[in-house]
KETIFI-535961 format. One line per 8 residues: number of its first residue (from 1); their letters; for each residue z, y, x of N, C-alpha, C, O. Coordinates in Angstrom, 3 decimals, decimal comma. Layout:
// KETIFI-535961
NUM> a> Z Y X Z Y X Z Y X Z Y X  ...
This chain:
// KETIFI-535961
1> xxxxxxxx> -10,890 3,625 -18,723 -11,211 4,959 -18,057 -13,040 4,724 -17,503 -13,299 3,848 -16,677  -13,703 5,260 -17,854 -15,042 5,553 -17,470 -15,480 6,156 -16,045 -15,652 7,372 -15,961  -15,659 5,346 -14,947 -15,725 6,217 -13,983 -17,364 5,875 -13,661 -17,966 4,868 -14,034  -17,989 7,172 -12,745 -19,191 7,121 -12,726 -19,492 7,387 -11,096 -18,810 8,218 -10,497  -20,264 6,840 -10,597 -20,550 6,399 -9,039 -21,886 7,278 -8,953 -22,605 7,356 -9,949  -22,125 7,751 -8,103 -23,727 8,413 -7,584 -23,738 8,445 -6,225 -22,713 8,753 -5,616  -24,642 8,201 -5,722 -25,003 8,399 -4,113 -26,354 9,153 -3,783 -27,373 8,883 -4,419  -26,346 10,001 -2,886 -27,823 10,249 -1,977 -27,767 10,069 -0,644 -26,902 9,384 -0,098
9> xxxxxxxx> -28,748 10,714 -0,008 -28,505 10,633 1,543 -27,645 10,658 2,328 -27,336 9,930 3,272  -26,971 12,164 1,608 -25,810 12,849 2,328 -24,364 12,641 1,677 -23,498 13,283 2,271  -23,914 11,904 0,610 -22,672 11,863 -0,047 -22,687 11,094 -1,199 -23,680 11,085 -1,926  -21,454 10,294 -1,503 -21,097 9,704 -2,564 -20,155 10,411 -3,436 -19,184 11,003 -2,966  -20,415 10,367 -4,713 -19,819 11,319 -5,697 -19,300 10,166 -6,710 -19,980 9,297 -7,255  -17,790 10,419 -6,818 -17,328 9,570 -7,719 -16,697 10,428 -8,693 -15,905 11,275 -8,280  -16,995 10,304 -10,232 -16,465 11,095 -11,504 -15,617 10,263 -12,338 -15,785 9,173 -12,885  -14,518 11,214 -12,267 -13,405 10,511 -13,274 -13,282 10,991 -14,541 -13,734 12,136 -14,526
17> xxxxxxxx> -12,988 10,768 -15,385 -12,471 11,597 -16,835 -11,783 12,729 -16,555 -11,083 12,660 -15,545  -11,775 13,923 -17,253 -11,019 14,835 -17,163 -9,631 14,534 -17,457 -8,861 15,310 -16,891  -9,134 13,738 -18,096 -7,774 13,330 -18,719 -7,107 12,448 -17,620 -5,946 12,046 -17,707  -8,101 12,132 -16,382 -7,341 11,302 -15,299 -6,115 11,759 -14,884 -6,076 12,949 -14,571  -5,073 11,099 -14,798 -3,606 11,337 -14,069 -3,960 11,831 -12,804 -4,951 11,484 -12,162  -3,001 12,766 -12,423 -2,849 13,133 -11,074 -2,139 11,827 -10,301 -2,535 11,362 -9,233  -1,210 11,430 -10,938 -0,735 9,905 -10,336 -1,898 8,997 -9,993 -1,942 8,663 -8,809  -2,856 8,525 -10,797 -3,800 7,657 -10,492 -4,704 8,378 -9,454 -4,983 7,773 -8,419
25> xxxxxxxx> -5,135 9,521 -9,647 -6,085 9,893 -8,372 -5,431 9,929 -7,379 -6,264 9,896 -6,473  -4,188 9,990 -6,831 -3,460 10,075 -5,733 -3,211 8,763 -5,057 -3,175 8,635 -3,833  -3,011 7,625 -6,070 -3,161 6,400 -5,753 -4,490 5,792 -5,015 -4,533 5,089 -4,006  -5,734 6,357 -5,963 -6,893 6,044 -5,402 -7,234 6,290 -4,260 -7,792 5,489 -3,510  -6,871 7,673 -3,945 -7,138 8,444 -2,471 -6,060 7,732 -1,654 -6,460 7,220 -0,608  -5,257 7,657 -1,836 -4,179 6,888 -0,786 -4,850 5,419 -0,446 -4,774 5,118 0,745  -5,455 4,519 -1,253 -6,376 3,429 -1,014 -7,484 3,537 -0,130 -7,659 2,962 0,944  -8,181 4,320 -0,704 -9,220 5,011 0,227 -9,011 5,225 1,569 -9,756 4,721 2,410
33> xxxxxxxx> -7,980 5,990 1,884 -6,995 6,153 3,347 -6,823 4,850 4,111 -7,223 4,598 5,248  -6,085 3,993 3,186 -5,584 2,685 3,837 -7,005 1,917 3,902 -7,091 1,113 4,830  -7,883 2,014 3,246 -9,267 0,935 3,804 -9,742 1,458 4,903 -10,086 0,710 5,818  -9,865 3,035 5,032 -10,538 3,627 6,326 -9,579 3,465 7,349 -10,139 3,472 8,446  -8,140 3,295 7,438 -7,286 3,110 8,528 -7,251 1,547 9,044 -7,052 1,215 10,212  -7,480 0,670 7,959 -7,281 -0,922 8,221 -8,745 -1,214 9,008 -8,837 -1,984 9,964  -10,022 -0,356 8,353 -11,382 -0,657 8,904 -11,541 -0,400 10,587 -12,426 -0,841 11,320  -10,308 0,518 10,967 -10,737 0,798 12,196 -9,472 0,285 13,281 -9,214 0,717 14,405
41> xxxxxxxx> -8,892 -0,654 12,595 -7,778 -1,085 13,408 -8,482 -2,399 14,246 -9,478 -3,020 13,876  -7,757 -2,619 15,359 -7,978 -3,515 16,176 -7,072 -4,759 15,993 -7,473 -5,880 16,306  -5,909 -4,545 15,507 -4,902 -5,657 15,089 -5,443 -6,799 14,892 -6,550 -6,866 14,357  -4,665 -8,063 15,343 -4,868 -9,085 15,133 -4,025 -9,577 13,749 -2,982 -8,979 13,484  -4,395 -10,452 13,048 -3,460 -10,966 11,947 -2,370 -11,505 12,563 -1,320 -11,426 11,925  -2,332 -12,077 13,727 -0,844 -12,500 14,351 -0,165 -11,403 14,435 0,922 -11,379 13,857  -0,604 -10,249 15,149 -0,080 -8,946 15,544 0,610 -8,434 13,821 1,802 -8,191 13,628  -0,093 -8,391 13,128 0,339 -7,834 11,574 1,323 -8,599 11,224 2,432 -8,098 11,037
49> xxxxxxxx> 1,110 -9,936 11,072 2,350 -10,856 10,700 3,596 -10,392 11,222 4,478 -10,043 10,436  3,788 -10,343 12,581 4,795 -10,224 13,282 5,398 -8,797 13,283 6,594 -8,662 13,538  4,740 -7,897 13,051 5,283 -6,490 12,886 5,777 -6,365 11,320 6,821 -5,814 10,971  4,910 -6,927 10,534 5,541 -7,319 8,958 6,937 -7,942 9,035 7,820 -7,533 8,282  7,206 -9,089 10,074 8,263 -9,736 10,076 9,463 -8,961 10,631 10,603 -9,197 10,232  9,168 -7,958 11,633 10,087 -7,276 12,149 10,878 -6,162 11,334 12,064 -5,853 11,451  9,807 -5,580 10,383 10,146 -4,246 9,745 10,951 -5,102 8,342 11,849 -4,477 7,778  10,664 -6,250 7,920 11,371 -6,840 6,430 12,355 -7,162 7,095 13,377 -6,845 6,486
57> xxxxxxxx> 12,662 -7,869 8,515 14,088 -8,293 8,805 15,179 -6,658 9,002 16,314 -6,410 8,595  14,243 -5,874 9,752 15,109 -4,842 9,829 15,804 -3,811 8,395 16,805 -3,103 8,286  14,716 -4,177 7,495 15,047 -3,871 6,051 16,262 -4,292 5,624 17,307 -3,704 5,346  15,856 -5,636 5,627 16,993 -6,580 5,064 18,450 -6,222 5,842 19,453 -6,055 5,148  18,521 -6,112 7,289 19,736 -5,933 7,702 20,214 -4,681 7,009 21,340 -4,738 6,515  19,543 -3,581 6,901 20,012 -2,290 6,567 20,626 -2,190 5,297 21,589 -1,461 5,058  19,924 -3,107 4,291 20,200 -3,255 2,769 20,935 -4,389 2,210 21,210 -4,448 1,011  21,298 -5,404 3,163 21,702 -6,559 2,553 22,899 -6,254 1,825 22,991 -6,937 0,804
65> xxxxxxxx> 23,853 -5,448 2,012 25,213 -5,172 1,493 24,907 -4,461 0,094 25,806 -4,615 -0,733  23,979 -3,829 -0,258 23,619 -3,686 -1,583 23,464 -4,638 -2,604 23,783 -4,484 -3,782  22,804 -5,931 -1,932 22,898 -6,899 -2,939 24,006 -8,146 -2,985 23,895 -9,058 -3,805  24,937 -8,088 -2,144 26,114 -9,153 -1,942 26,837 -8,881 -3,389 27,007 -7,739 -3,815  27,217 -9,984 -4,052 27,807 -10,252 -5,238 26,893 -9,968 -6,460 27,427 -9,904 -7,567  25,557 -9,794 -6,338 24,675 -9,652 -7,302 24,020 -11,353 -7,733 24,196 -12,328 -7,002  23,343 -11,388 -8,922 23,013 -12,742 -9,384 21,746 -12,797 -8,570 20,924 -11,882 -8,521  21,643 -14,145 -7,827 21,042 -14,502 -7,205 20,996 -14,043 -5,918 19,944 -14,033 -5,278
73> xxxxx> 22,088 -13,646 -5,461 22,102 -13,329 -4,120 23,579 -13,902 -3,626 23,992 -13,431 -2,567  24,349 -14,809 -4,257 25,375 -15,439 -3,960 25,737 -15,776 -2,211 26,785 -15,569 -1,598  24,773 -16,210 -1,854 24,763 -16,848 -0,574 24,523 -16,136 0,520 24,630 -16,655 1,631  24,170 -14,867 0,356 24,323 -14,006 1,447 25,883 -13,715 2,222 26,980 -13,415 1,750  25,387 -13,967 3,687 26,454 -13,985 4,527 26,661 -12,549 4,989 27,575 -12,277 5,769
């Protein structure tokens, strides 16, 4: 995919081929949004790690029954 980036004093223009998929463009836009939000965050890495741990634990508690009896998950209690 050939991407062209141009800039002037007012804006940055990113040109994509007309056959670029909408999915790819959506992913790029989501990434730009993520970068913007992360850049504004005042959270410390410790806080981010703790939040990730809490989220993962909650997800696992809600979903572990789906994995019981599956290969590789024999030790689930």
